[in-house]
Backbone as CSV, one residue per row, in Angstrom:
resi,resn,N_x,N_y,N_z,CA_x,CA_y,CA_z,C_x,C_y,C_z
1,UNK,-155.398,-183.346,-96.619,-154.379,-182.584,-97.045,-153.522,-183.043,-98.269
2,UNK,-153.272,-182.596,-99.376,-152.426,-183.258,-100.337,-151.337,-183.516,-100.181
3,UNK,-150.560,-184.606,-100.535,-149.301,-184.559,-100.476,-148.509,-184.398,-101.390
4,UNK,-147.418,-183.781,-101.270,-146.223,-183.485,-102.138,-145.042,-183.962,-102.192
5,UNK,-144.580,-184.239,-103.148,-143.117,-184.742,-103.374,-142.044,-184.085,-104.350
6,UNK,-140.872,-183.558,-103.548,-140.109,-182.822,-104.254,-139.019,-183.722,-104.698
7,UNK,-138.503,-183.463,-105.993,-137.270,-184.141,-106.551,-136.284,-182.867,-107.185
8,UNK,-135.157,-183.462,-106.834,-133.849,-182.392,-107.242,-133.502,-182.793,-108.735
9,UNK,-133.548,-182.121,-109.642,-133.138,-182.622,-110.991,-131.821,-181.816,-111.688
10,UNK,-130.658,-182.597,-111.776,-129.837,-181.972,-112.353,-129.135,-182.195,-113.528
11,UNK,-129.814,-183.448,-114.285,-129.404,-184.112,-115.713,-128.422,-185.206,-115.403
12,UNK,-128.068,-185.328,-114.285,-126.921,-186.421,-113.999,-127.825,-187.983,-114.225
13,UNK,-127.064,-189.149,-114.316,-127.700,-190.296,-114.257,-128.800,-190.475,-113.097
14,UNK,-127.925,-190.294,-111.786,-128.582,-190.658,-110.640,-130.049,-189.461,-110.330
15,UNK,-129.572,-188.404,-110.932,-130.822,-187.478,-110.760,-132.111,-187.939,-111.672
16,UNK,-132.058,-188.767,-112.762,-132.727,-189.056,-113.800,-133.350,-190.292,-113.064
17,UNK,-132.372,-191.280,-112.122,-133.088,-192.340,-111.555,-134.098,-191.866,-110.498
18,UNK,-133.577,-190.698,-109.620,-134.174,-190.292,-108.763,-135.766,-189.525,-109.250
19,UNK,-135.643,-188.997,-110.450,-136.976,-188.528,-111.255,-137.815,-189.828,-111.068
20,UNK,-137.402,-190.540,-111.676,-138.343,-191.620,-111.745,-138.724,-192.363,-110.648
21,UNK,-137.757,-192.630,-109.840,-138.222,-192.940,-108.415,-139.239,-192.178,-107.765
22,UNK,-139.198,-191.087,-107.783,-140.315,-190.120,-107.186,-141.613,-189.915,-107.941
23,UNK,-141.580,-190.164,-109.233,-142.601,-190.255,-110.177,-143.475,-191.304,-109.699
24,UNK,-142.884,-192.381,-109.410,-143.287,-193.900,-108.945,-144.100,-193.756,-107.739
25,UNK,-143.268,-192.914,-106.672,-143.666,-192.868,-105.492,-144.950,-191.741,-105.233
26,UNK,-144.905,-190.834,-106.260,-145.900,-189.828,-106.246,-147.329,-190.527,-106.785
27,UNK,-147.058,-191.355,-107.530,-148.229,-192.195,-108.253,-148.905,-192.989,-107.420
28,UNK,-148.023,-193.893,-106.711,-148.530,-194.521,-105.713,-149.108,-193.952,-104.370
29,UNK,-149.027,-192.748,-104.167,-149.331,-191.875,-102.960,-150.389,-191.039,-103.617
30,UNK,-150.740,-190.998,-104.682,-151.355,-190.095,-105.425,-151.185,-188.717,-104.876
31,UNK,-149.774,-188.251,-104.973,-149.110,-187.038,-104.280,-148.909,-186.231,-105.634
32,UNK,-148.800,-185.117,-105.393,-148.240,-184.034,-106.761,-146.733,-184.027,-106.591
33,UNK,-146.175,-183.944,-107.559,-144.674,-183.947,-107.738,-144.011,-182.742,-108.127
34,UNK,-143.261,-182.021,-107.621,-142.641,-180.814,-107.841,-140.952,-181.048,-108.048
35,UNK,-140.644,-180.901,-109.361,-139.369,-181.251,-109.869,-138.501,-179.992,-110.000
36,UNK,-137.510,-179.696,-109.231,-136.723,-178.507,-109.157,-135.218,-178.863,-109.692
37,UNK,-135.191,-177.724,-110.616,-133.617,-177.824,-111.237,-133.222,-176.414,-110.909
38,UNK,-131.979,-176.678,-110.176,-130.985,-175.370,-109.947,-130.129,-175.103,-110.670
39,UNK,-129.948,-173.774,-111.032,-128.901,-173.376,-111.720,-128.066,-172.273,-111.260
40,UNK,-126.755,-171.884,-111.863,-126.249,-170.929,-111.356,-125.259,-170.437,-112.063
41,UNK,-124.752,-169.445,-111.963,-123.961,-168.670,-113.018,-122.346,-169.184,-112.623
42,UNK,-121.546,-169.822,-113.290,-120.140,-170.092,-112.986,-119.446,-169.109,-112.092
43,UNK,-118.920,-169.213,-110.934,-117.934,-168.382,-110.058,-116.595,-169.116,-109.868
44,UNK,-115.521,-168.787,-110.948,-114.632,-169.040,-111.105,-113.630,-168.015,-111.846
45,UNK,-112.334,-167.942,-111.102,-111.589,-166.732,-111.901,-111.117,-167.005,-113.164
46,UNK,-111.176,-168.048,-113.548,-110.833,-168.268,-115.128,-112.080,-168.297,-116.182
47,UNK,-113.381,-167.819,-115.361,-114.373,-167.832,-116.042,-114.655,-166.360,-116.354
48,UNK,-114.645,-165.656,-117.724,-114.894,-164.371,-117.753,-116.474,-164.455,-117.757
49,UNK,-117.300,-163.541,-116.701,-118.625,-163.593,-116.713,-119.001,-162.542,-117.815
50,UNK,-118.244,-161.786,-118.585,-118.617,-160.919,-119.813,-118.676,-161.917,-120.836
51,UNK,-118.281,-163.212,-120.844,-118.218,-164.013,-121.912,-119.527,-165.169,-121.785
52,UNK,-120.398,-164.847,-120.710,-121.256,-165.792,-120.427,-122.655,-165.231,-121.216
53,UNK,-123.552,-166.388,-121.441,-124.685,-165.691,-121.913,-125.725,-165.155,-120.682
54,UNK,-126.591,-164.271,-121.236,-127.253,-163.394,-120.299,-128.160,-164.323,-119.575
55,UNK,-128.289,-163.992,-118.028,-128.902,-164.880,-117.191,-130.344,-165.292,-117.623
56,UNK,-131.327,-164.456,-118.604,-132.354,-164.940,-119.020,-132.302,-166.081,-120.000
57,UNK,-131.185,-166.452,-120.682,-130.491,-167.203,-121.633,-130.414,-168.719,-120.675
58,UNK,-129.796,-168.427,-119.638,-129.399,-169.497,-118.896,-130.140,-170.145,-118.027
59,UNK,-131.370,-169.250,-117.894,-132.606,-169.847,-117.041,-133.485,-170.311,-118.337
60,UNK,-133.477,-169.716,-119.486,-134.264,-170.502,-120.519,-133.637,-171.969,-120.866
61,UNK,-132.322,-172.053,-120.881,-131.844,-173.472,-121.062,-132.175,-174.397,-120.059
62,UNK,-132.204,-173.861,-118.657,-132.496,-174.792,-117.501,-133.943,-175.285,-117.582
63,UNK,-134.617,-174.328,-118.060,-136.247,-174.552,-118.162,-136.446,-175.695,-119.254
64,UNK,-135.502,-175.540,-120.347,-135.940,-176.665,-121.530,-135.290,-177.660,-121.090
65,UNK,-134.004,-177.980,-120.222,-133.409,-179.121,-119.869,-134.511,-179.965,-118.735
66,UNK,-134.948,-179.102,-117.944,-136.087,-179.716,-116.926,-137.309,-180.708,-117.665
67,UNK,-137.615,-179.585,-118.549,-138.783,-179.968,-119.353,-138.430,-181.291,-120.383
68,UNK,-137.502,-181.638,-120.990,-136.718,-182.618,-121.555,-136.697,-184.176,-120.835
69,UNK,-136.006,-183.735,-119.441,-135.831,-184.726,-118.566,-137.081,-185.193,-118.283
70,UNK,-138.167,-184.324,-117.880,-139.265,-185.067,-117.234,-139.955,-185.758,-118.343
71,UNK,-139.970,-185.142,-119.633,-140.637,-186.117,-120.789,-139.993,-187.520,-120.939
72,UNK,-138.601,-187.521,-121.148,-137.914,-188.490,-121.282,-137.930,-189.457,-120.147
73,UNK,-138.091,-188.846,-118.731,-138.086,-189.980,-117.515,-139.586,-190.327,-117.144
74,UNK,-140.841,-189.224,-117.075,-141.671,-189.735,-116.733,-142.842,-189.818,-117.686
75,UNK,-142.785,-189.144,-119.022,-143.486,-188.973,-119.858,-144.768,-188.119,-119.595
76,UNK,-146.102,-188.538,-120.061,-146.962,-187.941,-120.279,-148.123,-188.544,-119.319
77,UNK,-147.696,-188.984,-118.109,-148.588,-189.670,-117.143,-149.516,-188.904,-116.753
78,UNK,-150.921,-189.206,-116.954,-151.922,-188.732,-116.815,-152.332,-188.694,-115.292
79,UNK,-152.042,-189.988,-114.609,-152.164,-189.988,-113.110,-151.108,-189.198,-112.479
80,UNK,-150.532,-188.087,-112.784,-149.224,-187.527,-112.157,-149.396,-186.020,-112.400
81,UNK,-149.665,-185.482,-111.335,-149.587,-183.687,-111.643,-148.065,-183.300,-111.285
82,UNK,-147.255,-182.777,-112.210,-145.913,-182.530,-112.158,-145.913,-180.959,-112.120
83,UNK,-145.229,-180.395,-111.324,-144.843,-178.822,-111.425,-143.546,-178.742,-111.540
84,UNK,-142.828,-178.114,-112.567,-141.396,-178.205,-112.525,-141.134,-176.678,-112.251
85,UNK,-139.827,-176.390,-111.405,-139.535,-175.311,-110.830,-137.877,-175.285,-111.127
86,UNK,-137.735,-173.881,-111.580,-136.476,-173.476,-112.308,-136.012,-172.245,-110.864
87,UNK,-134.883,-172.741,-110.486,-134.422,-171.697,-109.605,-132.664,-171.386,-109.836
88,UNK,-132.424,-170.203,-109.457,-130.929,-169.853,-109.292,-130.700,-169.852,-107.933
89,UNK,-129.309,-170.434,-107.600,-128.701,-170.671,-106.497,-127.819,-171.630,-106.234
90,UNK,-127.745,-172.218,-104.988,-126.950,-173.077,-104.571,-127.741,-174.393,-104.239
91,UNK,-127.534,-175.554,-104.780,-128.653,-176.393,-104.808,-129.239,-177.089,-103.356
92,UNK,-128.266,-177.231,-102.520,-128.763,-177.641,-101.071,-129.799,-176.864,-100.608
93,UNK,-129.203,-175.496,-100.544,-130.235,-174.355,-99.798,-131.663,-174.193,-100.612
94,UNK,-131.417,-174.428,-101.900,-132.760,-174.036,-103.059,-133.726,-175.647,-102.625
95,UNK,-132.874,-176.395,-102.805,-133.979,-177.759,-102.577,-134.389,-177.857,-100.939
96,UNK,-133.591,-177.279,-100.196,-134.370,-177.382,-98.839,-135.370,-176.323,-98.755
97,UNK,-135.267,-175.325,-99.191,-136.173,-174.188,-99.456,-137.718,-174.648,-100.061
98,UNK,-137.578,-175.391,-101.161,-138.359,-176.029,-101.952,-139.373,-177.167,-100.962
99,UNK,-138.591,-177.934,-100.162,-139.052,-179.028,-99.568,-139.923,-178.459,-98.199
100,UNK,-139.742,-177.333,-97.951,-140.293,-176.884,-96.629,-142.041,-177.181,-96.974
101,UNK,-142.359,-178.094,-96.293,-143.949,-178.517,-96.017,-144.172,-179.505,-96.860
102,UNK,-143.199,-180.159,-97.480,-143.222,-181.350,-98.347,-143.404,-182.474,-97.395
103,UNK,-143.797,-183.795,-98.266,-143.613,-185.022,-97.369,-142.450,-185.769,-97.546
104,UNK,-141.769,-185.394,-98.716,-140.829,-186.042,-99.179,-140.118,-185.297,-100.097
105,UNK,-138.600,-185.589,-99.875,-137.462,-184.744,-100.543,-136.712,-185.904,-101.484
106,UNK,-136.552,-185.929,-102.742,-135.988,-187.238,-103.315,-134.675,-186.447,-104.115
107,UNK,-133.646,-187.004,-103.972,-132.388,-186.520,-104.729,-131.452,-187.694,-105.007
108,UNK,-130.686,-187.335,-106.092,-129.858,-188.380,-106.578,-128.452,-188.296,-105.756
109,UNK,-127.644,-189.336,-105.704,-126.477,-189.264,-104.883,-125.622,-189.095,-106.352
110,UNK,-124.333,-188.441,-106.124,-123.315,-188.491,-107.267,-122.271,-189.727,-106.949
111,UNK,-122.495,-190.377,-105.857,-121.626,-191.482,-105.731,-120.141,-191.000,-105.363
112,UNK,-119.919,-189.871,-104.760,-118.277,-189.615,-104.719,-118.271,-190.591,-103.573
113,UNK,-117.145,-191.047,-103.167,-116.469,-191.486,-101.984,-116.311,-190.485,-100.919
114,UNK,-116.432,-191.162,-99.960,-116.626,-190.353,-98.622,-115.662,-189.139,-98.416
115,UNK,-114.361,-189.599,-98.693,-113.585,-188.521,-98.778,-113.616,-187.684,-99.627
116,UNK,-113.792,-187.647,-100.980,-113.985,-186.637,-102.020,-115.292,-186.210,-101.585
117,UNK,-116.209,-186.823,-101.252,-117.435,-185.893,-100.928,-117.268,-184.882,-99.671
118,UNK,-116.565,-185.235,-98.570,-116.421,-184.321,-97.647,-115.696,-182.985,-98.143
119,UNK,-114.287,-183.264,-98.959,-113.879,-182.223,-99.618,-114.537,-181.262,-100.226
120,UNK,-115.384,-181.852,-101.222,-116.181,-181.122,-102.275,-117.560,-180.511,-101.508
121,UNK,-117.937,-181.267,-100.400,-119.184,-180.883,-99.815,-120.514,-181.810,-100.536
122,UNK,-121.367,-182.008,-99.987,-122.517,-183.065,-100.715,-123.873,-182.575,-100.410
123,UNK,-124.327,-182.505,-101.567,-125.872,-181.874,-101.619,-126.892,-182.840,-101.004
124,UNK,-126.562,-183.884,-101.178,-127.210,-185.190,-100.480,-126.881,-185.010,-98.881
125,UNK,-125.871,-184.917,-98.472,-125.491,-185.094,-97.054,-126.166,-183.610,-96.569
126,UNK,-126.040,-182.513,-96.925,-126.583,-181.363,-96.688,-128.353,-181.397,-96.356
127,UNK,-128.706,-181.962,-97.497,-130.392,-181.979,-97.207,-130.608,-183.236,-96.252
128,UNK,-129.863,-184.459,-96.180,-130.095,-185.221,-95.521,-130.580,-184.921,-93.715
129,UNK,-129.146,-184.001,-93.919,-128.940,-183.313,-92.332,-129.818,-182.403,-91.849
130,UNK,-130.699,-181.607,-92.959,-131.071,-180.432,-92.690,-132.516,-180.213,-92.833
131,UNK,-133.231,-181.199,-93.790,-134.333,-181.064,-94.213,-135.702,-181.506,-92.964
132,UNK,-136.523,-180.919,-93.145,-137.603,-180.809,-92.257,-138.575,-182.148,-92.633
133,UNK,-138.423,-182.910,-93.567,-138.945,-183.776,-94.179,-138.199,-185.175,-94.362
134,UNK,-138.644,-186.106,-94.694,-138.145,-187.277,-94.978,-137.195,-186.844,-96.357
135,UNK,-136.048,-187.640,-96.176,-135.233,-187.355,-97.826,-134.873,-188.764,-98.050
136,UNK,-134.858,-189.109,-99.528,-134.713,-190.139,-100.010,-133.412,-189.884,-101.097
137,UNK,-132.297,-190.688,-101.057,-131.238,-190.448,-101.738,-131.042,-191.676,-102.716
138,UNK,-131.194,-191.740,-103.710,-131.323,-192.615,-104.894,-129.930,-192.666,-105.307
139,UNK,-129.252,-193.986,-105.214,-127.978,-194.084,-105.833,-128.205,-195.183,-107.205
140,UNK,-127.179,-195.107,-107.778,-126.927,-195.828,-108.965,-126.595,-196.972,-108.962
141,UNK,-127.231,-198.122,-109.737,-126.928,-199.403,-109.657,-125.276,-199.399,-109.424
142,UNK,-124.873,-200.784,-109.050,-123.512,-200.816,-108.728,-122.559,-200.737,-110.106
143,UNK,-123.254,-201.174,-111.150,-122.198,-201.422,-112.354,-122.307,-199.959,-113.073
144,UNK,-123.129,-198.858,-112.408,-123.150,-197.590,-113.271,-122.325,-197.050,-112.463
145,UNK,-122.027,-196.987,-111.034,-120.971,-196.018,-110.207,-119.634,-196.215,-110.796
């Protein structure tokens, strides 16, 4: 049975580190890599939804973003089968759904302090406590935090 590694991609510096880590791990394991970019329409009383671009445009930007990040962080590695997935929704549930049946879920940590992380909610904490597979949370080096 082929192994599959899922990595969450959001464009942050820790997400980029997670992509590189996941790509190296997938290469070592000879596993497939599934990169998941989750986007959502802003939901805020000050945001006029009629002024936002259509959903097709938002999705197209998300697809361009994930492809650019994969090119920059992984390049054209012939030894690695990469599938990019763009999904609309809330990051933690989408990542958990994508990780169903995977061998590993890799996500970047935003590096928020414990109090701030508890107040805002944490995708990494949500995934670590609910995933059916092993979860690796990649942190930024100390000088980047």
